[in-house]
C-alpha positions as CSV (number, residue, x, y, z in Angstrom):
1,M,-160.5,-91.0,-127.5
2,G,-163.6,-93.0,-126.6
3,L,-164.1,-95.5,-123.7
4,T,-162.1,-98.7,-124.2
5,V,-162.8,-102.0,-122.4
6,T,-160.8,-105.2,-122.8
7,A,-161.6,-108.7,-121.5
8,S,-160.2,-112.1,-122.1
9,A,-161.3,-115.7,-121.4
10,P,-159.6,-119.1,-121.6
11,G,-160.4,-122.2,-123.5
12,R,-161.1,-125.5,-121.7
13,C,-160.4,-129.2,-122.0
14,G,-162.8,-131.9,-120.8
15,I,-160.8,-134.6,-118.9
16,V,-163.6,-137.1,-118.1
17,G,-167.4,-136.9,-118.1
18,N,-168.0,-134.9,-121.2
19,P,-170.4,-134.5,-122.9
20,T,-172.9,-135.3,-120.0
21,D,-173.1,-131.7,-118.9
22,I,-175.9,-131.1,-121.4
23,Y,-177.9,-134.0,-119.9
24,G,-177.6,-133.2,-116.2
25,G,-174.4,-135.1,-115.8
26,R,-171.0,-134.4,-114.2
27,V,-167.7,-133.4,-115.8
28,L,-164.1,-132.9,-114.7
29,S,-162.5,-130.2,-116.7
30,C,-159.6,-127.8,-116.8
31,S,-158.6,-124.5,-118.3
32,V,-155.9,-124.0,-121.0
33,P,-153.4,-121.2,-121.2
34,A,-154.7,-120.0,-124.6
35,R,-157.2,-117.1,-124.3
36,A,-159.5,-115.2,-126.6
37,T,-159.5,-111.4,-126.2
38,C,-162.0,-108.7,-127.1
39,R,-161.2,-104.9,-127.1
40,L,-164.2,-102.6,-127.5
41,T,-163.9,-98.8,-128.0
42,L,-166.9,-96.5,-128.1
43,G,-167.0,-93.2,-129.9
44,E,-164.5,-94.0,-132.7
45,D,-165.1,-94.9,-136.3
46,E,-167.1,-98.0,-136.6
47,F,-165.0,-101.2,-137.1
48,L,-166.7,-104.5,-136.9
49,P,-165.6,-108.1,-137.4
50,E,-165.8,-109.5,-140.9
51,D,-168.0,-112.3,-139.7
52,L,-170.8,-110.6,-137.7
53,R,-172.6,-113.7,-136.3
54,L,-170.8,-113.8,-132.9
55,W,-170.9,-110.0,-132.5
56,N,-174.6,-109.9,-133.3
57,T,-175.1,-112.7,-130.8
58,A,-173.3,-110.7,-128.1
59,I,-175.3,-107.5,-128.6
60,A,-178.7,-109.1,-129.2
61,R,-179.9,-108.4,-125.6
62,Y,-177.5,-105.5,-124.8
63,P,-177.5,-103.2,-127.9
64,I,-174.8,-100.5,-128.1
65,E,-175.7,-97.1,-129.4
66,G,-173.3,-95.2,-131.5
67,P,-170.2,-96.3,-133.4
68,V,-168.0,-99.0,-131.8
69,R,-164.6,-100.4,-132.7
70,V,-164.4,-104.2,-132.1
71,E,-161.0,-105.8,-132.0
72,W,-160.7,-109.6,-131.5
73,S,-157.7,-111.8,-131.1
74,T,-157.4,-115.4,-130.0
75,Q,-154.7,-117.9,-129.1
76,I,-157.2,-120.8,-129.2
77,P,-157.1,-122.9,-132.4
78,R,-160.3,-122.4,-134.4
79,S,-163.1,-125.1,-134.1
80,S,-160.6,-127.3,-132.3
81,G,-162.9,-128.7,-129.5
82,I,-161.6,-126.5,-126.7
83,S,-164.3,-123.9,-126.7
84,G,-162.7,-121.1,-128.6
85,S,-166.0,-119.6,-129.8
86,T,-167.5,-119.6,-126.4
87,A,-164.4,-118.0,-124.9
88,L,-164.6,-115.2,-127.5
89,L,-168.3,-114.8,-126.8
90,A,-167.7,-114.6,-123.0
91,A,-164.9,-112.0,-123.5
92,T,-167.1,-110.0,-125.9
93,L,-170.1,-110.1,-123.7
94,A,-168.1,-109.0,-120.7
95,C,-167.0,-105.9,-122.7
96,V,-170.6,-105.3,-123.9
97,L,-172.0,-105.5,-120.4
98,R,-169.5,-103.0,-119.1
99,V,-170.0,-100.4,-121.8
100,T,-173.7,-100.6,-121.5
101,G,-173.7,-100.1,-117.7
102,N,-174.5,-103.7,-116.8
103,D,-171.2,-104.8,-115.2
104,P,-171.1,-108.5,-114.3
105,D,-170.1,-109.5,-110.8
106,F,-166.8,-111.4,-111.1
107,D,-166.0,-111.2,-107.4
108,S,-168.5,-113.7,-106.1
109,S,-169.4,-117.3,-106.9
110,E,-173.0,-116.3,-107.4
111,G,-171.9,-113.6,-109.9
112,L,-169.7,-116.0,-111.8
113,I,-172.4,-118.6,-112.1
114,A,-174.9,-116.0,-113.2
115,F,-172.5,-114.9,-115.9
116,A,-171.8,-118.5,-117.0
117,E,-175.6,-119.2,-117.3
118,L,-176.0,-116.0,-119.3
119,V,-173.2,-116.9,-121.7
120,R,-174.7,-120.3,-122.3
121,D,-178.2,-119.0,-122.6
122,I,-177.1,-116.4,-125.2
123,E,-175.1,-119.0,-127.1
124,R,-178.0,-121.4,-127.1
125,H,-180.9,-119.0,-128.0
126,E,-179.3,-116.1,-129.8
127,A,-176.7,-118.1,-131.8
128,D,-179.0,-121.1,-131.9
129,I,-176.2,-123.5,-131.1
130,V,-177.0,-126.7,-129.2
131,C,-174.4,-126.5,-126.5
132,G,-173.8,-127.8,-123.0
133,Y,-172.8,-126.0,-119.8
134,Q,-169.2,-127.2,-119.2
135,D,-167.9,-124.7,-121.7
136,A,-169.5,-121.5,-120.2
137,Y,-168.8,-122.6,-116.6
138,M,-165.2,-123.4,-117.3
139,I,-164.5,-120.4,-119.4
140,V,-166.0,-118.1,-116.7
141,H,-164.4,-119.8,-113.7
142,G,-161.1,-121.1,-115.1
143,G,-159.1,-123.6,-113.0
144,L,-159.6,-127.3,-112.5
145,N,-163.2,-128.1,-111.6
146,F,-165.6,-131.0,-111.0
147,M,-168.9,-129.7,-112.1
148,D,-172.4,-131.2,-111.4
149,F,-175.2,-130.2,-113.7
150,A,-178.0,-132.2,-112.0
151,G,-181.4,-131.1,-113.3
152,K,-180.2,-129.6,-116.6
153,H,-181.5,-130.7,-120.0
154,P,-180.8,-129.9,-123.6
155,V,-183.9,-127.7,-123.8
156,N,-184.7,-126.7,-120.2
157,P,-181.7,-125.1,-118.3
158,G,-182.9,-126.3,-114.9
159,P,-181.0,-125.2,-111.7
160,A,-177.6,-123.7,-111.6
161,G,-174.6,-126.1,-111.7
162,T,-172.2,-126.6,-108.8
163,L,-168.4,-126.5,-108.9
164,R,-165.8,-128.1,-106.8
165,S,-162.4,-126.5,-107.3
166,I,-159.4,-128.9,-107.3
167,Q,-155.7,-128.3,-106.8
168,S,-153.6,-131.0,-108.5
169,E,-150.8,-131.7,-110.8
170,L,-151.9,-131.9,-114.4
171,P,-150.2,-134.8,-116.2
172,F,-151.7,-134.0,-119.6
173,L,-150.8,-133.0,-123.1
174,L,-153.3,-131.5,-125.5
175,V,-152.8,-132.2,-129.2
176,T,-154.9,-130.7,-132.0
177,T,-155.6,-132.7,-135.1
178,G,-156.1,-129.7,-137.4
179,V,-159.6,-131.0,-138.3
180,E,-162.2,-128.2,-137.7
181,R,-165.7,-128.9,-136.6
182,L,-168.5,-127.0,-134.8
183,S,-169.7,-128.5,-131.5
184,G,-173.3,-127.9,-132.3
185,S,-173.0,-130.2,-135.3
186,V,-172.1,-133.0,-132.8
187,H,-174.4,-132.0,-129.8
188,G,-177.5,-131.4,-131.9
189,P,-178.1,-134.9,-133.3
190,M,-177.0,-136.6,-130.1
191,A,-179.2,-134.4,-128.0
192,Q,-182.2,-135.3,-130.2
193,R,-181.4,-139.0,-129.9
194,W,-181.2,-138.6,-126.1
195,M,-184.5,-136.7,-125.9
196,N,-186.1,-139.4,-128.2
197,G,-185.2,-141.9,-125.5
198,E,-182.8,-143.9,-127.7
199,E,-181.5,-146.6,-125.3
200,L,-177.9,-146.6,-126.4
201,V,-177.6,-142.9,-126.0
202,V,-179.4,-142.7,-122.6
203,D,-177.4,-145.6,-121.2
204,S,-174.1,-144.3,-122.5
205,I,-174.6,-140.8,-121.0
206,A,-175.5,-142.4,-117.7
207,A,-172.4,-144.5,-117.8
208,I,-170.2,-141.5,-118.7
209,T,-171.6,-139.6,-115.8
210,E,-170.5,-142.3,-113.4
211,L,-167.1,-142.3,-115.0
212,A,-166.8,-138.6,-114.0
213,D,-167.1,-139.7,-110.4
214,I,-164.5,-142.4,-110.9
215,G,-162.2,-139.8,-112.5
216,L,-162.6,-137.4,-109.6
217,D,-161.8,-140.1,-107.1
218,A,-158.7,-141.0,-109.1
219,F,-157.6,-137.4,-109.4
220,L,-157.9,-136.9,-105.6
221,K,-155.7,-140.0,-105.1
222,S,-153.3,-139.2,-108.0
223,D,-154.2,-142.6,-109.3
224,W,-153.4,-142.0,-113.0
225,V,-154.0,-145.6,-114.0
226,A,-157.6,-145.5,-112.7
227,L,-158.1,-142.1,-114.3
228,G,-156.7,-143.5,-117.6
229,K,-159.2,-146.4,-117.6
230,A,-162.1,-144.0,-117.0
231,M,-160.9,-141.7,-119.8
232,D,-160.5,-144.7,-122.2
233,E,-164.1,-145.9,-121.4
234,N,-165.4,-142.3,-121.7
235,H,-164.0,-142.2,-125.3
236,R,-165.1,-145.7,-126.2
237,L,-168.7,-144.8,-125.3
238,I,-168.6,-141.5,-127.2
239,A,-167.1,-143.3,-130.3
240,Q,-169.9,-145.9,-130.0
241,L,-172.4,-143.0,-130.4
242,G,-170.6,-141.7,-133.5
243,G,-168.7,-138.9,-131.8
244,S,-165.2,-139.8,-132.8
245,G,-163.6,-139.8,-136.3
246,D,-160.6,-141.0,-138.2
247,A,-158.3,-138.1,-137.3
248,I,-159.1,-138.5,-133.6
249,D,-158.8,-142.3,-133.6
250,L,-155.4,-142.1,-135.4
251,L,-154.1,-139.5,-132.9
252,I,-155.3,-141.5,-129.9
253,S,-153.5,-144.6,-131.3
254,R,-150.3,-142.6,-131.8
255,C,-150.4,-141.2,-128.3
256,K,-150.7,-144.6,-126.8
257,A,-148.0,-146.1,-129.1
258,H,-145.7,-143.4,-127.7
259,G,-146.5,-144.3,-124.1
260,A,-149.5,-142.2,-123.1
261,I,-151.5,-143.8,-120.3
262,S,-154.8,-142.7,-122.0
263,A,-156.1,-140.3,-124.6
264,K,-159.6,-139.1,-125.5
265,L,-161.5,-136.3,-127.0
266,A,-161.1,-133.0,-125.1
267,G,-164.4,-131.7,-126.5
268,A,-167.6,-132.6,-128.4
269,G,-166.1,-134.8,-131.1
270,M,-165.6,-135.4,-134.8
271,G,-162.2,-133.8,-134.9
272,G,-160.6,-131.1,-132.8
273,T,-158.3,-131.9,-129.9
274,V,-157.2,-134.9,-127.9
275,I,-156.2,-134.8,-124.3
276,A,-153.5,-137.4,-123.5
277,L,-152.7,-138.5,-119.9
278,T,-149.0,-138.9,-119.6
279,E,-146.3,-138.7,-117.0
280,D,-143.8,-137.3,-119.6
281,A,-145.5,-134.7,-121.7
282,D,-142.2,-133.5,-123.2
283,A,-141.3,-136.9,-124.5
284,L,-144.8,-137.5,-125.8
285,E,-144.8,-134.2,-127.6
286,A,-141.4,-134.9,-129.2
287,S,-142.6,-138.2,-130.5
288,L,-145.8,-136.8,-131.9
289,R,-143.9,-134.1,-133.6
290,G,-142.0,-136.9,-135.3
291,D,-145.4,-138.1,-136.6
292,G,-146.2,-134.7,-138.1
293,Y,-148.3,-133.1,-135.3
294,S,-147.5,-129.5,-134.6
295,R,-150.1,-128.0,-132.3
296,F,-149.7,-128.7,-128.6
297,M,-150.7,-127.2,-125.3
298,R,-150.5,-128.0,-121.6
299,P,-153.7,-127.6,-119.4
300,I,-153.2,-125.2,-116.5
301,I,-155.1,-124.2,-113.4
302,G,-155.5,-120.7,-114.7
303,P,-157.9,-117.7,-114.4
304,G,-161.3,-117.5,-116.0
305,V,-162.8,-114.5,-117.8
306,A,-161.3,-111.2,-116.6
307,Y,-161.0,-107.6,-117.5
308,E,-157.6,-106.4,-118.6
């Protein structure tokens, strides 16, 4: 038997403030119970994933010598806007670092931030995906966090972000539309428009950043009405920039018709998953099942990346 290492990492859902993390903004976000898992075994017959892109991304800077068996599994719906690919990359990279003698430090805040920055840097430059920082930071840390990415930029990473961990009830229901899309296809064009100084994009990102502050204050006061208004405006601004879509708009309207206080995109846009603010998640889920929706999840204040 060869050396075996297993690690897993959670998906995440953006509550308010996304996608300003890529532009030096602020985001309130939470982990989800679904996790992606990587199991690496050295010294056995070579077995690699059918799609090698993510694997090649993970080993680009930390090559592995000799045969390796790579086993992946995930509970996170594919391309659903809750960072399934980043979670799998983080779990895989954690395994790769351990078997190559470069163990990450998961026991300190500095170590977690360093690993989050590494995950984002590898995803951006090895996979060539235009991505923000919320995904990597949330997947590595887990929990419910208010994150400030002041000084960051779509091209220049800038200083490390800061996190404020929050303990609170989570009156949410996540609903997946079934429409798959890649976050880079949304972030890429919008980031270019922002860097070109397009007034609508620059002003909208600034406004959404301020909504994150309003959302944090509402969360700390358990003021769900105020939080709902911030979430509604967050989505309106993203939709105005072309970041929504028919499947998302329909699902949001159904959530509100069934009594949700608010509903918005949980990720980058153009499909994926909606996060609904509701004081009766069970009733909302039952109603939406009647509309034909079938993929639901509850956000949790759960653990981040971890060895198993």
